[in-house]
N, C-alpha and C positions, 0 to 999 in steps of 0.2 A: 504494500501500499504506499503510496505517495505520502508524503509530509504535506499538510496544507501551509507552506509558505512559497517564497518566490519563485517555486516552481511552476505555481498555476500562471496560465496565460489567457484564460478565458476563451480557448479555443483560437487564437489569433495566430496567424501564419507569421512565423520570425522574418525579418528581412534576410534575404540571402547574404548580401553584403556584411550584415553586423554577425550573421552565423558564421561564416568563415573566417571572419575577422578573429575568432575567436581562436582559430587554430594557427594564429601567427607567431606564437611562443613556443619553442621545442620542448619545453617542459609540461607543457599541455598536452602534446603530441605524445611524450612520454607516458601521460597519465592514462589517456586512451589506449595505448599499446598495453601498460599493464591490467587494465580492467580486462581487455581482452586476452591476455595470456593466463589471469586468474579464472577466466570463464572456460577457458580451452583446459587448463590442467586439472581444476576442481570440479568442473561442472557445475559450480555455482555462479549463479549470476550476479549475486551482492557481495562487495567487499568492505569492509570496515574502514573507518577514515586512518586510524594508526595502521592496518595492515598496507593499505595502499599507499600511504606516504612512505612507509618502510621499503615496499616493492619500488617505488619509483627512486629511492636514496635521497629524498631531500630533508635535513635536519630540521630547518626552519620550519616550524608547523602554521605560522602565520602566512608566511610566503608560499607554501604549499595549499593553504585553503584558498589564498586569494586566487590562484590559478584554477585550482579546482571548481571555483564558483563561476569562474568565467567561461566553464564549458557547459553551464547550467542554463536553461532547460533543453538545449537543442542536442546535444551531444551526451548529456551525463544526467542521469535523473537520483535524485535523492529519496530515499526510502527509509521506513524507521528503524532499519538494521544497517543501513549503508548505503553504498553508491553502485550502481550499474548503468551500463551502455545502453541508451535509448536505440531506437531503430537507425536514426540518424547517424547515432555512434558506431554502430556495428557497421553500416554501410562504408563510412569513412575508414574507419580501420581496415576492413577487407580491402579497400582501393589502396590503402598505404600498403599493406602488407604484399598486393599483388604487384606492387611498384608501376600501378596506373598513373602516378602523378610524378614518380622520380625516376624510373628506370627507363634507360636506351639499350634496347637489345636489337641486335641486326642478324640475320643469317641468310646464306645462300648468296646466289642461285645454286640450286642443288636439281638434278633431273630426278623425276618420279617414275617408278615403275608404271607406267601409264601413258597413253599417246593422246594427243589432241583429235577430239572428233572431226575437226574441220579439215585439217591438213595431214594427219597420220604422224607429225613430230612428236619426239618426247615432250611431255608436260614437264614444266620447270616451277618449282616452288621457290619463293623467297619470305622472309619476314622484315619488316622495318615499321617504325613508327606505332607499333603496335598494331599492326594488320599482317594477316597472311595473305599473299597474291599467289595465282598460279596463271600462270601463261604458256606460252609455247615458243618455239625459235622464230613463227612468224608473227608473233605477238598478238596472239587470238586470246582476249581475255575470257579465262576458263571459270575462276573462282575469287571471290575475295570476301575477307570477314576478319572481324576485328579479334584478338587474343590477347588475353593479359600479360604483360610481360614476364611475370614470375612463371606463367606456364610454359613459355617458349625457352626460357634461359638456358635450361639444362636438358632440352628435350629436342630430340632428330628433328628435323624438319617434315619427313612423312608423318610422325606422330602431331607436329602443331598442326598440319594440314586436316590430319582426322578430327582433332578438335575443334578447330575450326568449322568445319561441315556440321559437327555435332551441334555447335552453339548455334550456327545458321539455321538450321532446321527446328531447333528448339525455339527460337525468335520467331520464325514463321508461323508455327504452331500457336503460339502465344498471341501473335498479330492479329492471327485470324479468329482468335476467340476474343478479340478486343480489347486486349490489356497490352500495354506499351511493356516491350521485353527490357526497357531500363528503368523508366520510373513507374509502371504500372499504372499510371493513369489511362482513360479510355483513350483507343487509336483506331483511327479509320482506315481501312485496306482498300486498294481500287487496281482494278487492270487499266491501263492507259494504252490506247493505240495512237499513236503518235505519226505525223504525216511524215514521210519519206523514210519510216523505219518499216522493215520487212516483218518484225513480230512485235506483238503486243509487251509490255513488261507489267510486273506487278510491283506496287509500289504502297509504301505505308510510311507515314510521316506523323510524329506525335507533335500536338500544338502545344504541349507542356514543356517537354524536355529538348525537343529537336531531334530526336533519336529518328533515323531513316534506314528503312530497308527497300532494297531495289533490285530486281533481278529477273530474270526470264521466267513466266507464268508457269512454264513446266515446274518450277520449284515446288508449286502449290501441289503438283499430283504426287509428289513423294511423301506428302504427310496425310495423302487420304488412305484410310485402311485398305479399301478394296485396291487402289492401284499397287499400293506398297505389297499386297498378298499375291498380286498378279505377277509382279516382278520377280518375289520370293520363290513363286513354284519354277521360275526360271533361273534361280541361282543369283539373282541381283539384290543386294541388301546395302542398306546405307552403312551398316556396321564393316562390311567388307569390301564394298567398291565405291567408287569416287562419283560423283554428282553429274560430271561430265562423261562419265561412261554409261550413262541410263541411255535408252532409247527415246529420250525426251529432246535430244539434243543432237546438233549435226546440221550438216547443209539442208537436208530435207525431210527433218523429224520434227519441225517446228508445229505449234499450233495454227489452226487455220481459224479464222475470225468468219463466224457464221452468223453473226447479227451484231448491229450496230447500236441499237437504243432499247434495252440495255444491252452492252456488250456480253457476248458470249464466244468463247474459244473451245473450239474443238480439237482433240487429238486422235488419232489412228495410230494404234501401236502395233507392232507385231513382234512376237518374240516366239521362236520355232514356228510350229504350227497353229499357234493360239494368236488371236487378236483380239486387242480390247481398244474400246471408244469412250473417250472421257471428256466430259463439258464442264467447263470451267465458268462461273459467273463473273458479273462486274466487280465483286469482292476478292475474289479469288479462290472463293468456295467452289468446291468439285459436286456439282449439282445432279450428275447421271454418269454413271458407268455401267455400261454393258458390253456382251463379247457376241457381235453377231456371227451369224455361221459364215463359214467360210465359203467363199465362190470358187467354182472352178473354172 
């Protein structure tokens, strides 16, 4: 239970500039780190004042209390038995530990055991500025997604690519469910048909935090259970295969716009002797999946 003192904010949203100004002193960052470490090592969320001060290594009680109070109520909450991280505090510590704000990791380029579906040349991966990029010798863009620097620091580039693909499709699933994958506020998805473009694109932009998702409409197929099951029957899974290796990409495998208002995109996919037809609506949802009889 929270003590009824200056932690109460009457439901008012803190000014972002004031909130992040509280992190300007290294001692305050150390306090957040110590609260996080206590939570991880003991399984307990709350830490007493004396134990927290001892863990941070500050002898001056008054100085320590001043800096601790500067973190309240945005990042640290005072309870009857001590102090604990708020949700915002947990997010900030996670970003610090992940190196999101501090680390600069670069890797590659490295050839992958995979070929570009457009030209047949080896796919090439690299990591820089917190993002994983996959192209080929002809510079065909095959895949791109953000990965925390700490996850890439000691990993091989193929492993970084695997993680990036996992994060991307988790984000697509979450966006299609209506929640921003970054801040969890409502987000709208859309399929856009751009003049001069051969293929429509899937897009989502969060009005709250500005998070963006952009990619081929075919990415939406891979988060649909019926389409995923069809691929799995033919030995293709997101766990074992790269997104550009699925039969929804390549020179002739893109979707066909079958309606403009609202937009409908139809995909015909053949694997082995089995054929599947999937229709994607103007939000990116797969609204129809069937397997028409093969014609001879």
